[in-house]
C-alpha positions in Angstrom: 25.8 60.8 -27.2 26.1 57.3 -27.6 29.9 57.8 -25.9 28.1 59.5 -23.0 25.9 56.5 -22.3 28.4 54.2 -23.1 30.7 56.0 -20.7 28.2 56.0 -18.1 27.3 51.9 -18.2 30.7 51.7 -18.1 31.2 53.9 -14.7 28.4 52.4 -13.3 29.7 48.5 -13.8 32.6 49.7 -12.4 31.3 51.5 -9.1 28.7 48.2 -8.9 31.9 46.0 -9.4 33.8 47.9 -6.6 31.1 47.8 -4.3 30.7 43.9 -4.4 34.6 43.4 -3.9 34.3 45.4 -0.7 31.2 43.0 0.5 32.4 40.0 2.7 30.7 36.8 1.8 28.7 37.4 5.6 27.2 40.5 4.1 26.0 39.3 1.0 22.1 38.5 1.4 21.0 35.1 0.1 17.5 34.6 -1.2 15.5 31.8 0.3 14.2 29.3 -2.2 10.5 29.9 -2.9 8.1 27.5 -0.4 7.2 23.9 -1.4 3.4 23.7 -0.9 2.7 21.6 1.9 2.3 18.1 0.8 -1.3 16.5 0.6 -2.8 12.7 0.4 -6.3 12.1 -0.5 -7.1 16.2 -0.2 -6.2 16.6 3.2 -2.4 18.6 3.9 0.3 17.3 6.2 -0.8 19.5 9.0 -4.5 18.4 8.7 -3.3 14.5 9.0 -0.6 15.1 11.6 -3.2 17.1 13.9 -5.9 13.6 13.3 -3.5 11.7 15.0 -4.7 13.4 17.9 -8.5 12.8 17.3 -10.5 11.2 20.1 -11.4 8.6 17.4 -8.9 5.5 17.4 -10.3 4.6 13.8 -9.2 8.6 12.8 -6.1 8.2 14.5 -5.4 4.9 12.4 -6.0 6.5 9.3 -4.1 9.6 9.7 -1.0 7.5 10.5 -2.0 5.7 7.6 -2.1 8.6 5.3 1.1 9.9 6.7 2.9 6.9 6.0 1.4 7.1 2.5 2.7 10.3 2.3 6.0 9.0 2.5 9.4 11.0 3.2 7.7 14.0 2.4 6.0 13.7 6.0 8.9 14.0 8.0 7.4 17.1 9.3 5.2 14.5 11.3 7.7 12.5 13.0 7.2 13.8 16.3 3.4 13.5 16.5 4.5 9.9 15.3 6.6 9.2 18.2 4.1 10.6 20.6 1.6 8.1 18.4 4.1 5.2 19.4 2.3 5.3 22.9 -1.3 5.5 21.9 -3.5 3.2 23.9 -5.1 1.8 20.6 -2.6 -0.9 19.3 -3.7 -0.3 15.8 -2.5 3.4 16.2 1.0 2.1 17.4 1.4 -0.4 14.8 0.5 2.0 11.7 2.8 4.6 13.6 5.5 2.7 13.5 5.1 1.5 9.8 4.7 5.1 8.9 7.9 6.0 10.5 9.3 3.5 8.3 7.8 4.9 5.2 9.4 8.3 6.2 12.8 6.3 6.2 16.0 8.1 7.1 13.6 11.6 7.7 12.5 9.7 11.1 16.1 9.3 12.6 14.4 10.9 15.8 12.4 8.0 16.0 15.2 5.3 16.5 15.0 5.3 20.1 11.3 4.7 20.1 12.0 2.1 18.2 14.6 0.6 19.6 12.6 0.2 22.3 9.5 -1.4 20.5 12.1 -3.8 18.8 11.9 -5.8 22.1 8.0 -5.5 22.9 6.3 -9.0 24.0 4.1 -8.4 20.8 5.4 -10.4 17.9 3.9 -8.2 15.2 4.9 -4.9 17.1 8.7 -6.0 17.4 8.6 -7.3 13.6 6.9 -3.7 12.5 9.7 -1.7 14.5 12.7 -3.8 13.3 11.5 -3.2 9.7 10.8 0.8 10.4 14.3 1.0 12.1 16.0 -0.8 8.8 14.3 1.5 6.6 15.0 4.4 8.6 19.0 3.4 8.7 18.8 2.3 5.3 19.6 -1.3 6.0 17.9 -4.5 4.3 14.6 -5.5 6.5 15.3 -8.0 8.6 14.8 -11.6 7.4 13.4 -13.5 10.1 11.0 -16.7 10.0 7.6 -16.2 12.1 7.8 -19.8 12.9 11.1 -19.0 15.2 8.5 -16.6 17.0 6.4 -19.6 17.9 6.3 -21.4 21.1 8.4 -24.4 20.8 5.4 -27.2 21.3 4.1 -25.7 18.2 7.1 -26.3 16.3 7.9 -29.9 17.4 7.9 -32.2 14.0 4.8 -34.9 13.9 5.7 -38.0 15.6 6.4 -40.9 12.9 3.6 -43.7 12.5 5.0 -46.8 14.2 6.5 -49.2 11.6 5.2 -52.4 11.4 
């Protein structure tokens, strides 16, 4: 009886091996990795925070952009919504969205053209944030510019020396 089972096992293994050798690599089914849970922050999911970027209340939109930044690189699926938020009428929404894109890092590469444009904005803070976000996305060191360089030249003028006696 043992011989029969052993022979059956050998025959089965040989049949399976022959069948597998006839398969092309394209015909082999690959199992997908198990789905990862959606990132959360303060008990709300990434999709909840992304949806909150479209809320009518600017404070909610600012909070959503901030939360997405706190989620960090895992918030990469929210990049299209954050790019859209860069043109929000509320400045705080725009600046939080810029900061969030920087915290997402290389996963926010799709935002580079928009951030390039904001890096030349009239507002100093917007330029500074956009430059820092671009550096983070591109894996470069943040720009090291002195705030005094952005001040009007009149503000940087040296104080006159006291008259000499």
